[in-house]
DRENPA-3360 file (N, C-alpha, C; in nm, 2 decimals, always signed):
BEGIN
1 = MTLGYVVA = +0.08/+2.01/-1.73/+0.04/+1.90/-1.64/+0.13/+1.89/-1.52 ~ +0.25/+1.94/-1.53/+0.35/+1.93/-1.43/+0.29/+1.98/-1.29 ~ +0.23/+2.10/-1.30/+0.17/+2.15/-1.17/+0.07/+2.06/-1.12 ~ -0.01/+2.00/-1.21/-0.12/+1.90/-1.16/-0.06/+1.79/-1.09 ~ +0.05/+1.73/-1.14/+0.12/+1.62/-1.07/+0.17/+1.66/-0.93 ~ +0.23/+1.77/-0.93/+0.29/+1.82/-0.80/+0.17/+1.84/-0.70 ~ +0.06/+1.90/-0.74/-0.05/+1.92/-0.65/-0.11/+1.79/-0.61 ~ -0.11/+1.69/-0.70/-0.16/+1.56/-0.67/-0.07/+1.49/-0.56;
9 = GLSVGFIV = +0.06/+1.50/-0.58/+0.15/+1.45/-0.48/+0.13/+1.52/-0.35 ~ +0.12/+1.65/-0.35/+0.10/+1.73/-0.23/-0.03/+1.68/-0.15 ~ -0.14/+1.67/-0.23/-0.27/+1.63/-0.17/-0.26/+1.49/-0.11 ~ -0.21/+1.39/-0.19/-0.20/+1.26/-0.14/-0.11/+1.25/-0.02 ~ +0.01/+1.31/-0.03/+0.10/+1.31/+0.09/+0.03/+1.37/+0.21 ~ -0.04/+1.48/+0.19/-0.11/+1.54/+0.31/-0.21/+1.45/+0.37 ~ -0.29/+1.38/+0.28/-0.39/+1.29/+0.33/-0.33/+1.16/+0.40 ~ -0.22/+1.11/+0.35/-0.15/+1.00/+0.41/-0.10/+1.04/+0.55;
17 = GLTGVGGG = -0.04/+1.16/+0.55/+0.01/+1.20/+0.68/-0.10/+1.23/+0.78 ~ -0.21/+1.27/+0.73/-0.33/+1.31/+0.82/-0.40/+1.18/+0.87 ~ -0.42/+1.08/+0.78/-0.51/+0.97/+0.82/-0.44/+0.84/+0.83 ~ -0.32/+0.82/+0.76/-0.26/+0.69/+0.76/-0.30/+0.61/+0.64 ~ -0.40/+0.66/+0.56/-0.45/+0.58/+0.45/-0.34/+0.57/+0.34 ~ -0.32/+0.44/+0.29/-0.21/+0.42/+0.20/-0.21/+0.51/+0.08 ~ -0.09/+0.55/+0.04/-0.08/+0.64/-0.08/-0.12/+0.58/-0.21 ~ -0.10/+0.45/-0.22/-0.13/+0.38/-0.35/-0.28/+0.38/-0.37;
25 = SLMTPILL = -0.36/+0.37/-0.26/-0.51/+0.37/-0.27/-0.56/+0.49/-0.33 ~ -0.49/+0.60/-0.32/-0.53/+0.73/-0.37/-0.46/+0.77/-0.49 ~ -0.32/+0.75/-0.50/-0.24/+0.80/-0.61/-0.27/+0.73/-0.74 ~ -0.28/+0.60/-0.74/-0.30/+0.52/-0.86/-0.43/+0.56/-0.93 ~ -0.54/+0.57/-0.86/-0.66/+0.62/-0.93/-0.65/+0.76/-0.99 ~ -0.58/+0.85/-0.91/-0.56/+0.98/-0.96/-0.48/+0.98/-1.09 ~ -0.37/+0.90/-1.10/-0.29/+0.89/-1.22/-0.37/+0.84/-1.34 ~ -0.46/+0.74/-1.31/-0.55/+0.69/-1.41/-0.64/+0.81/-1.46;
33 = WFGINPAT = -0.69/+0.89/-1.37/-0.78/+1.00/-1.40/-0.70/+1.10/-1.49 ~ -0.57/+1.11/-1.47/-0.49/+1.20/-1.55/-0.46/+1.14/-1.69 ~ -0.50/+1.02/-1.71/-0.49/+0.96/-1.84/-0.36/+0.88/-1.85 ~ -0.29/+0.85/-1.74/-0.17/+0.77/-1.74/-0.21/+0.62/-1.77 ~ -0.13/+0.56/-1.85/-0.14/+0.42/-1.88/-0.15/+0.34/-1.75 ~ -0.25/+0.24/-1.73/-0.26/+0.17/-1.60/-0.13/+0.10/-1.56 ~ -0.06/+0.04/-1.65/+0.07/-0.03/-1.61/+0.17/+0.07/-1.57 ~ +0.18/+0.19/-1.63/+0.28/+0.29/-1.59/+0.24/+0.35/-1.46;
41 = AVGTDLLY = +0.11/+0.37/-1.44/+0.06/+0.43/-1.31/+0.09/+0.34/-1.20 ~ +0.08/+0.20/-1.22/+0.11/+0.11/-1.11/+0.26/+0.11/-1.08 ~ +0.34/+0.10/-1.19/+0.48/+0.09/-1.17/+0.54/+0.22/-1.10 ~ +0.49/+0.34/-1.15/+0.54/+0.46/-1.09/+0.50/+0.48/-0.95 ~ +0.37/+0.44/-0.92/+0.32/+0.45/-0.78/+0.40/+0.36/-0.69 ~ +0.44/+0.24/-0.73/+0.51/+0.15/-0.64/+0.64/+0.22/-0.59 ~ +0.72/+0.28/-0.69/+0.85/+0.34/-0.64/+0.82/+0.47/-0.56 ~ +0.71/+0.54/-0.59/+0.66/+0.65/-0.52/+0.64/+0.61/-0.37;
49 = ACITKMGG = +0.57/+0.50/-0.36/+0.53/+0.45/-0.22/+0.66/+0.41/-0.15 ~ +0.75/+0.34/-0.22/+0.88/+0.30/-0.15/+0.96/+0.41/-0.10 ~ +0.98/+0.52/-0.18/+1.06/+0.63/-0.14/+0.99/+0.71/-0.03 ~ +0.86/+0.72/-0.04/+0.78/+0.79/+0.07/+0.79/+0.73/+0.20 ~ +0.78/+0.59/+0.20/+0.78/+0.52/+0.33/+0.91/+0.50/+0.39 ~ +1.02/+0.52/+0.31/+1.16/+0.50/+0.37/+1.18/+0.60/+0.49 ~ +1.12/+0.72/+0.48/+1.14/+0.81/+0.59/+1.06/+0.76/+0.71 ~ +0.95/+0.69/+0.69/+0.87/+0.64/+0.80/+0.95/+0.52/+0.87;
57 = VAVHHKHK = +1.02/+0.44/+0.79/+1.10/+0.33/+0.85/+1.21/+0.39/+0.94 ~ +1.27/+0.49/+0.90/+1.38/+0.55/+0.98/+1.32/+0.60/+1.11 ~ +1.21/+0.67/+1.11/+1.15/+0.72/+1.24/+1.11/+0.60/+1.33 ~ +1.04/+0.50/+1.27/+0.99/+0.39/+1.35/+1.10/+0.31/+1.41 ~ +1.21/+0.29/+1.33/+1.32/+0.21/+1.38/+1.39/+0.29/+1.49 ~ +1.40/+0.42/+1.48/+1.46/+0.50/+1.59/+1.38/+0.48/+1.72 ~ +1.25/+0.47/+1.71/+1.17/+0.45/+1.83/+1.14/+0.30/+1.86 ~ +1.21/+0.21/+1.80/+1.20/+0.07/+1.82/+1.06/+0.02/+1.80;
65 = HIDWRITG = +0.99/+0.07/+1.69/+0.85/+0.03/+1.67/+0.84/-0.07/+1.55 ~ +0.95/-0.14/+1.52/+0.95/-0.24/+1.41/+1.00/-0.37/+1.47 ~ +0.91/-0.47/+1.44/+0.95/-0.61/+1.47/+1.01/-0.67/+1.35 ~ +1.15/-0.67/+1.34/+1.22/-0.71/+1.22/+1.20/-0.86/+1.19 ~ +1.17/-0.94/+1.29/+1.14/-1.08/+1.26/+1.02/-1.10/+1.18 ~ +0.91/-1.03/+1.22/+0.78/-1.04/+1.14/+0.81/-0.98/+1.00 ~ +0.88/-0.87/+0.99/+0.90/-0.81/+0.86/+0.98/-0.91/+0.77 ~ +1.08/-0.98/+0.83/+1.15/-1.07/+0.75/+1.07/-1.19/+0.70;
73 = YLAMGSVP = +0.98/-1.24/+0.78/+0.90/-1.35/+0.74/+0.80/-1.31/+0.63 ~ +0.74/-1.19/+0.65/+0.65/-1.14/+0.55/+0.73/-1.12/+0.41 ~ +0.85/-1.06/+0.42/+0.93/-1.04/+0.30/+0.97/-1.17/+0.23 ~ +0.99/-1.28/+0.31/+1.02/-1.41/+0.26/+0.91/-1.46/+0.16 ~ +0.79/-1.42/+0.19/+0.68/-1.45/+0.10/+0.65/-1.35/-0.01 ~ +0.65/-1.22/+0.03/+0.61/-1.12/-0.06/+0.71/-1.09/-0.17 ~ +0.83/-1.09/-0.14/+0.94/-1.05/-0.24/+0.95/-1.15/-0.35 ~ +0.96/-1.28/-0.32/+0.96/-1.38/-0.42/+0.83/-1.38/-0.50;
81 = ASLITVLA = +0.71/-1.36/-0.43/+0.58/-1.36/-0.50/+0.58/-1.24/-0.60 ~ +0.63/-1.13/-0.56/+0.63/-1.01/-0.64/+0.72/-1.04/-0.77 ~ +0.84/-1.10/-0.75/+0.92/-1.13/-0.86/+0.86/-1.23/-0.96 ~ +0.79/-1.33/-0.90/+0.73/-1.43/-0.99/+0.61/-1.36/-1.07 ~ +0.54/-1.27/-1.00/+0.43/-1.20/-1.07/+0.48/-1.12/-1.18 ~ +0.59/-1.05/-1.15/+0.65/-0.96/-1.26/+0.70/-1.05/-1.38 ~ +0.76/-1.16/-1.34/+0.81/-1.25/-1.45/+0.70/-1.30/-1.53 ~ +0.59/-1.34/-1.46/+0.47/-1.39/-1.53/+0.42/-1.29/-1.63;
89 = LHYLKLDP = +0.41/-1.17/-1.58/+0.36/-1.06/-1.67/+0.45/-1.04/-1.79 ~ +0.58/-1.06/-1.77/+0.68/-1.04/-1.88/+0.68/-1.15/-1.98 ~ +0.68/-1.27/-1.93/+0.70/-1.39/-2.02/+0.57/-1.43/-2.08 ~ +0.46/-1.40/-2.02/+0.33/-1.44/-2.08/+0.31/-1.35/-2.21 ~ +0.38/-1.24/-2.21/+0.37/-1.15/-2.33/+0.23/-1.12/-2.37 ~ +0.15/-1.08/-2.27/+0.01/-1.05/-2.29/+0.00/-0.92/-2.38 ~ -0.11/-0.92/-2.46/-0.14/-0.80/-2.54/-0.15/-0.68/-2.44 ~ -0.10/-0.57/-2.47/-0.10/-0.45/-2.38/-0.24/-0.42/-2.33;
97 = KVANGLIK = -0.34/-0.44/-2.42/-0.48/-0.41/-2.38/-0.53/-0.51/-2.27 ~ -0.48/-0.64/-2.29/-0.52/-0.75/-2.20/-0.45/-0.72/-2.06 ~ -0.32/-0.69/-2.07/-0.24/-0.66/-1.95/-0.30/-0.54/-1.87 ~ -0.33/-0.43/-1.94/-0.39/-0.32/-1.88/-0.53/-0.35/-1.82 ~ -0.60/-0.43/-1.89/-0.73/-0.47/-1.84/-0.72/-0.55/-1.71 ~ -0.62/-0.64/-1.71/-0.60/-0.72/-1.59/-0.56/-0.63/-1.47 ~ -0.47/-0.54/-1.50/-0.42/-0.45/-1.39/-0.54/-0.36/-1.34 ~ -0.63/-0.32/-1.43/-0.74/-0.23/-1.38/-0.83/-0.31/-1.30;
105 = VMLGFALM = -0.86/-0.44/-1.34/-0.95/-0.52/-1.26/-0.89/-0.55/-1.12 ~ -0.76/-0.59/-1.12/-0.69/-0.61/-0.99/-0.69/-0.48/-0.90 ~ -0.67/-0.37/-0.97/-0.67/-0.24/-0.90/-0.81/-0.22/-0.84 ~ -0.91/-0.25/-0.92/-1.05/-0.22/-0.87/-1.08/-0.31/-0.75 ~ -1.05/-0.44/-0.75/-1.08/-0.53/-0.64/-0.99/-0.48/-0.51 ~ -0.87/-0.45/-0.54/-0.78/-0.41/-0.43/-0.83/-0.28/-0.36 ~ -0.88/-0.19/-0.45/-0.94/-0.06/-0.39/-1.06/-0.09/-0.31 ~ -1.15/-0.18/-0.35/-1.27/-0.21/-0.28/-1.24/-0.28/-0.15;
113 = LTALAILF = -1.14/-0.38/-0.15/-1.10/-0.44/-0.03/-1.04/-0.34/+0.07 ~ -0.95/-0.25/+0.02/-0.89/-0.15/+0.10/-1.00/-0.06/+0.16 ~ -1.10/-0.02/+0.08/-1.20/+0.06/+0.13/-1.28/+0.00/+0.25 ~ -1.31/-0.13/+0.23/-1.38/-0.21/+0.34/-1.29/-0.22/+0.46 ~ -1.16/-0.24/+0.44/-1.07/-0.25/+0.56/-1.06/-0.12/+0.63 ~ -1.06/-0.01/+0.56/-1.06/+0.12/+0.63/-1.19/+0.16/+0.69 ~ -1.30/+0.13/+0.62/-1.43/+0.17/+0.67/-1.47/+0.09/+0.80 ~ -1.44/-0.04/+0.80/-1.48/-0.13/+0.91/-1.36/-0.17/+0.99;
121 = KPFILRQL = -1.25/-0.10/+0.99/-1.13/-0.14/+1.06/-1.16/-0.15/+1.21 ~ -1.22/-0.06/+1.28/-1.25/-0.08/+1.42/-1.32/-0.20/+1.46 ~ -1.43/-0.23/+1.38/-1.51/-0.35/+1.40/-1.43/-0.48/+1.37 ~ -1.36/-0.48/+1.26/-1.28/-0.59/+1.23/-1.17/-0.62/+1.33 ~ -1.11/-0.52/+1.38/-1.00/-0.54/+1.49/-1.07/-0.59/+1.61 ~ -1.19/-0.55/+1.65/-1.25/-0.60/+1.77/-1.29/-0.74/+1.75 ~ -1.34/-0.78/+1.63/-1.38/-0.92/+1.61/-1.25/-1.01/+1.61 ~ -1.15/-0.96/+1.55/-1.02/-1.04/+1.55/-0.97/-1.06/+1.69;
129 = ARLVPQRP = -0.97/-0.96/+1.77/-0.93/-0.97/+1.91/-1.01/-1.07/+1.98 ~ -1.14/-1.08/+1.95/-1.23/-1.17/+2.02/-1.21/-1.32/+1.97 ~ -1.20/-1.33/+1.84/-1.20/-1.46/+1.78/-1.06/-1.53/+1.77 ~ -0.96/-1.45/+1.75/-0.82/-1.51/+1.73/-0.77/-1.56/+1.86 ~ -0.73/-1.69/+1.87/-0.68/-1.74/+1.99/-0.56/-1.66/+2.05 ~ -0.56/-1.64/+2.18/-0.45/-1.56/+2.24/-0.33/-1.65/+2.25 ~ -0.22/-1.60/+2.20/-0.09/-1.67/+2.20/+0.01/-1.59/+2.28 ~ +0.12/-1.65/+2.32/+0.23/-1.57/+2.38/+0.27/-1.46/+2.29;
137 = ADHIPVSA = +0.31/-1.34/+2.35/+0.35/-1.22/+2.27/+0.46/-1.25/+2.18 ~ +0.55/-1.35/+2.21/+0.66/-1.38/+2.13/+0.64/-1.49/+2.03 ~ +0.52/-1.54/+2.02/+0.49/-1.65/+1.93/+0.49/-1.60/+1.78 ~ +0.56/-1.67/+1.70/+0.57/-1.64/+1.56/+0.51/-1.75/+1.47 ~ +0.39/-1.73/+1.41/+0.33/-1.83/+1.32/+0.40/-1.82/+1.19 ~ +0.51/-1.88/+1.17/+0.60/-1.86/+1.05/+0.53/-1.89/+0.92 ~ +0.47/-2.01/+0.91/+0.40/-2.05/+0.78/+0.29/-1.95/+0.74 ~ +0.21/-1.91/+0.84/+0.10/-1.82/+0.81/+0.15/-1.68/+0.77;
145 = TVFTGVVL = +0.26/-1.64/+0.83/+0.31/-1.51/+0.81/+0.37/-1.51/+0.66 ~ +0.44/-1.61/+0.63/+0.50/-1.62/+0.49/+0.39/-1.62/+0.39 ~ +0.29/-1.70/+0.41/+0.17/-1.71/+0.32/+0.10/-1.58/+0.30 ~ +0.09/-1.51/+0.41/+0.03/-1.37/+0.41/+0.11/-1.28/+0.32 ~ +0.25/-1.29/+0.33/+0.34/-1.22/+0.25/+0.32/-1.25/+0.10 ~ +0.30/-1.38/+0.07/+0.28/-1.42/-0.07/+0.15/-1.35/-0.13 ~ +0.04/-1.35/-0.05/-0.08/-1.29/-0.10/-0.07/-1.14/-0.12 ~ +0.00/-1.07/-0.02/+0.02/-0.93/-0.03/+0.11/-0.90/-0.15;
153 = GVIVTLSS = +0.21/-0.98/-0.17/+0.31/-0.96/-0.28/+0.24/-0.96/-0.42 ~ +0.15/-1.06/-0.44/+0.08/-1.06/-0.57/-0.02/-0.94/-0.58 ~ -0.10/-0.91/-0.48/-0.19/-0.80/-0.49/-0.12/-0.67/-0.51 ~ -0.02/-0.64/-0.44/+0.05/-0.51/-0.45/+0.12/-0.50/-0.58 ~ +0.18/-0.61/-0.63/+0.25/-0.60/-0.76/+0.16/-0.57/-0.87 ~ +0.04/-0.63/-0.87/-0.05/-0.61/-0.98/-0.13/-0.48/-0.97 ~ -0.15/-0.43/-0.85/-0.24/-0.31/-0.84/-0.17/-0.19/-0.77 ~ -0.05/-0.21/-0.71/+0.02/-0.11/-0.63/-0.04/-0.07/-0.50;
161 = IGAGALGT = -0.16/-0.13/-0.47/-0.22/-0.10/-0.34/-0.25/-0.22/-0.26 ~ -0.28/-0.20/-0.13/-0.32/-0.32/-0.05/-0.22/-0.34/+0.07 ~ -0.10/-0.30/+0.05/+0.00/-0.32/+0.16/-0.03/-0.25/+0.29 ~ -0.10/-0.13/+0.28/-0.13/-0.05/+0.39/-0.24/-0.11/+0.48 ~ -0.36/-0.09/+0.44/-0.48/-0.13/+0.52/-0.49/-0.28/+0.53 ~ -0.48/-0.35/+0.41/-0.49/-0.50/+0.42/-0.37/-0.56/+0.49 ~ -0.25/-0.50/+0.47/-0.14/-0.56/+0.54/-0.15/-0.54/+0.69 ~ -0.20/-0.42/+0.74/-0.21/-0.40/+0.88/-0.31/-0.49/+0.94;
169 = LAIFALYP = -0.43/-0.52/+0.88/-0.53/-0.61/+0.93/-0.47/-0.75/+0.93 ~ -0.40/-0.79/+0.83/-0.34/-0.93/+0.83/-0.24/-0.95/+0.94 ~ -0.16/-0.85/+0.96/-0.06/-0.86/+1.07/-0.13/-0.87/+1.20 ~ -0.23/-0.79/+1.22/-0.31/-0.79/+1.35/-0.37/-0.92/+1.37 ~ -0.43/-0.98/+1.27/-0.49/-1.11/+1.28/-0.39/-1.22/+1.32 ~ -0.27/-1.21/+1.27/-0.16/-1.30/+1.31/-0.10/-1.27/+1.45 ~ -0.09/-1.14/+1.48/-0.02/-1.10/+1.60/-0.11/-1.00/+1.68 ~ -0.22/-1.05/+1.74/-0.32/-0.97/+1.81/-0.26/-0.90/+1.93;
177 = LLPTARLV = -0.15/-0.95/+1.99/-0.09/-0.89/+2.11/+0.02/-0.79/+2.07 ~ +0.04/-0.77/+1.94/+0.15/-0.67/+1.90/+0.10/-0.53/+1.93 ~ +0.17/-0.45/+2.00/+0.13/-0.31/+2.02/+0.11/-0.24/+1.89 ~ +0.01/-0.14/+1.90/-0.03/-0.07/+1.78/+0.09/+0.00/+1.71 ~ +0.18/+0.06/+1.79/+0.29/+0.13/+1.73/+0.38/+0.04/+1.65 ~ +0.40/-0.08/+1.71/+0.49/-0.18/+1.64/+0.41/-0.24/+1.52 ~ +0.28/-0.25/+1.53/+0.20/-0.30/+1.42/+0.22/-0.21/+1.30 ~ +0.20/-0.08/+1.32/+0.22/+0.02/+1.21/+0.36/+0.02/+1.16;
185 = GTEIAHAV = +0.46/+0.02/+1.25/+0.60/+0.03/+1.21/+0.64/-0.09/+1.13 ~ +0.59/-0.21/+1.17/+0.63/-0.33/+1.10/+0.56/-0.34/+0.96 ~ +0.44/-0.29/+0.95/+0.38/-0.29/+0.82/+0.45/-0.19/+0.72 ~ +0.49/-0.08/+0.77/+0.56/+0.02/+0.69/+0.70/-0.04/+0.64 ~ +0.77/-0.11/+0.74/+0.90/-0.17/+0.71/+0.89/-0.27/+0.60 ~ +0.78/-0.35/+0.61/+0.76/-0.46/+0.51/+0.72/-0.40/+0.37 ~ +0.65/-0.29/+0.37/+0.61/-0.23/+0.25/+0.72/-0.18/+0.16 ~ +0.83/-0.14/+0.23/+0.95/-0.08/+0.15/+1.01/-0.18/+0.06;
193 = PLTLVAGL = +1.06/-0.30/+0.11/+1.12/-0.39/+0.01/+1.02/-0.44/-0.09 ~ +0.90/-0.46/-0.05/+0.80/-0.51/-0.14/+0.77/-0.42/-0.26 ~ +0.75/-0.29/-0.22/+0.72/-0.19/-0.33/+0.85/-0.16/-0.41 ~ +0.97/-0.17/-0.35/+1.09/-0.15/-0.42/+1.11/-0.26/-0.53 ~ +1.09/-0.39/-0.49/+1.11/-0.50/-0.58/+1.00/-0.49/-0.69 ~ +0.88/-0.47/-0.65/+0.77/-0.46/-0.75/+0.79/-0.34/-0.84 ~ +0.83/-0.23/-0.79/+0.85/-0.11/-0.87/+0.96/-0.13/-0.97 ~ +1.08/-0.19/-0.92/+1.19/-0.21/-1.02/+1.15/-0.31/-1.12;
201 = GHASMGNM = +1.07/-0.41/-1.08/+1.02/-0.51/-1.18/+0.94/-0.45/-1.29 ~ +0.85/-0.36/-1.25/+0.77/-0.29/-1.35/+0.86/-0.19/-1.44 ~ +0.96/-0.13/-1.37/+1.05/-0.04/-1.44/+1.12/-0.12/-1.55 ~ +1.16/-0.24/-1.52/+1.24/-0.33/-1.62/+1.15/-0.36/-1.74 ~ +1.02/-0.35/-1.73/+0.93/-0.38/-1.84/+0.89/-0.25/-1.91 ~ +0.94/-0.13/-1.86/+0.91/+0.00/-1.92/+0.79/+0.06/-1.86 ~ +0.74/+0.01/-1.75/+0.62/+0.06/-1.69/+0.66/+0.17/-1.58 ~ +0.73/+0.27/-1.62/+0.78/+0.37/-1.53/+0.80/+0.50/-1.60;
209 = DYSLLGQL = +0.76/+0.61/-1.53/+0.78/+0.74/-1.58/+0.85/+0.82/-1.47 ~ +0.99/+0.83/-1.49/+1.07/+0.89/-1.38/+1.04/+1.04/-1.37 ~ +1.01/+1.10/-1.47/+0.98/+1.25/-1.46/+0.85/+1.26/-1.38 ~ +0.75/+1.18/-1.40/+0.63/+1.18/-1.32/+0.66/+1.15/-1.18 ~ +0.74/+1.05/-1.15/+0.78/+1.02/-1.02/+0.84/+1.13/-0.94 ~ +0.93/+1.20/-1.01/+1.00/+1.32/-0.94/+0.90/+1.43/-0.91 ~ +0.80/+1.45/-1.00/+0.70/+1.56/-0.98/+0.61/+1.52/-0.86 ~ +0.58/+1.40/-0.85/+0.49/+1.35/-0.74/+0.56/+1.37/-0.61;
217 = LIGSLPGI = +0.69/+1.33/-0.61/+0.77/+1.34/-0.48/+0.79/+1.49/-0.44 ~ +0.80/+1.58/-0.53/+0.82/+1.72/-0.50/+0.70/+1.77/-0.42 ~ +0.58/+1.72/-0.45/+0.46/+1.76/-0.38/+0.44/+1.67/-0.25 ~ +0.47/+1.54/-0.26/+0.43/+1.45/-0.15/+0.51/+1.47/-0.03 ~ +0.64/+1.49/-0.04/+0.73/+1.50/+0.08/+0.69/+1.61/+0.17 ~ +0.67/+1.73/+0.12/+0.62/+1.84/+0.22/+0.48/+1.81/+0.26 ~ +0.40/+1.75/+0.17/+0.26/+1.72/+0.21/+0.25/+1.62/+0.32 ~ +0.33/+1.52/+0.33/+0.33/+1.42/+0.44/+0.37/+1.49/+0.57;
225 = WLGSHMSR = +0.47/+1.58/+0.56/+0.52/+1.65/+0.68/+0.40/+1.74/+0.73 ~ +0.34/+1.81/+0.64/+0.23/+1.90/+0.69/+0.11/+1.82/+0.74 ~ +0.07/+1.71/+0.68/-0.04/+1.63/+0.72/-0.01/+1.56/+0.86 ~ +0.11/+1.52/+0.88/+0.15/+1.46/+1.01/+0.13/+1.56/+1.12 ~ +0.17/+1.68/+1.10/+0.17/+1.78/+1.20/+0.02/+1.83/+1.23 ~ -0.07/+1.81/+1.13/-0.21/+1.85/+1.15/-0.30/+1.74/+1.19 ~ -0.25/+1.62/+1.21/-0.33/+1.50/+1.23/-0.42/+1.51/+1.35 ~ -0.37/+1.59/+1.45/-0.45/+1.60/+1.58/-0.56/+1.70/+1.57;
233 = RVAEQWLR = -0.56/+1.78/+1.47/-0.66/+1.89/+1.46/-0.78/+1.86/+1.37 ~ -0.77/+1.75/+1.30/-0.88/+1.72/+1.20/-0.96/+1.60/+1.25 ~ -1.09/+1.60/+1.23/-1.17/+1.49/+1.28/-1.15/+1.37/+1.19 ~ -1.06/+1.28/+1.22/-1.02/+1.17/+1.13/-1.14/+1.07/+1.12 ~ -1.23/+1.06/+1.22/-1.34/+0.97/+1.21/-1.44/+1.01/+1.10 ~ -1.43/+1.13/+1.05/-1.52/+1.17/+0.94/-1.44/+1.16/+0.81 ~ -1.31/+1.19/+0.81/-1.23/+1.19/+0.68/-1.21/+1.05/+0.63 ~ -1.17/+0.96/+0.72/-1.14/+0.83/+0.67/-1.26/+0.75/+0.60;
241 = PMLAIMMA = -1.38/+0.76/+0.66/-1.49/+0.70/+0.59/-1.52/+0.76/+0.46 ~ -1.51/+0.89/+0.45/-1.53/+0.96/+0.32/-1.43/+0.91/+0.21 ~ -1.30/+0.89/+0.25/-1.20/+0.84/+0.16/-1.23/+0.70/+0.12 ~ -1.28/+0.62/+0.22/-1.31/+0.48/+0.19/-1.42/+0.46/+0.09 ~ -1.53/+0.54/+0.11/-1.64/+0.54/+0.02/-1.60/+0.58/-0.12 ~ -1.51/+0.68/-0.13/-1.46/+0.73/-0.26/-1.38/+0.61/-0.33 ~ -1.30/+0.54/-0.25/-1.22/+0.44/-0.31/-1.31/+0.32/-0.36 ~ -1.41/+0.29/-0.28/-1.50/+0.18/-0.31/-1.57/+0.21/-0.45;
249 = FIGAKLVM = -1.62/+0.34/-0.47/-1.68/+0.37/-0.59/-1.59/+0.36/-0.71 ~ -1.46/+0.41/-0.69/-1.36/+0.40/-0.80/-1.33/+0.26/-0.83 ~ -1.32/+0.18/-0.73/-1.29/+0.04/-0.75/-1.40/-0.04/-0.82 ~ -1.52/-0.01/-0.79/-1.63/-0.07/-0.85/-1.64/-0.03/-1.00 ~ -1.61/+0.10/-1.03/-1.61/+0.14/-1.17/-1.50/+0.08/-1.25 ~ -1.38/+0.05/-1.19/-1.28/-0.01/-1.26/-1.31/-0.16/-1.29 ~ -1.37/-0.22/-1.20/-1.41/-0.37/-1.22/-1.52/-0.38/-1.32 ~ -1.61/-0.29/-1.32/-1.73/-0.31/-1.41/-1.70/-0.24/-1.54;
% end
């Protein structure tokens, strides 16, 4: 199975580099298909996402594509929410079958929301640009940003996905004048501490397979590099909808 995990990491890394689709949206369902326990799949994928996105933070910071103020306010909501969610899972001492069922349902809903966000992203962004009141470029809606972080913190901790597509749309709704490069960079920067805290929380409960994590990274790191370099040669407008439809079907199956 080792080769299968490396190939899975390579494939997901390539697709993430090619399309920008969040790795959790693809990797967690693949791990479930391999027969990995849902809680272990979520915990392992969270640290996988954290390590993978660290390289992106370094690049975006170098090019000044991160608004650290927005990142900080999002983290003020998401990191405590993630910790509380992990503690709730731990102290409620749910039956393993009940906990795994909860995680699968949350994963299913998060997958379907992410699929919709990816599939209708251009339309949603246009509507948000039209409906959201125009504010000065330096305006920071602190309360709304922190609350958005809380919602993302709970969803990502329970399902390991949603920080990418859902996070990007949420940030755009709050900051419609933020340049696209800074929007993407800020989302990636926020995802790192969130997935780190959530991943370590799951690891403290035993929901982590470090051998699996290493095998996934062996494949994903070169996959991301390759996908990034080929992103201009592939018709992304066809690939992204196909991935979104696939995620929607998987999410519906998990929920039902």
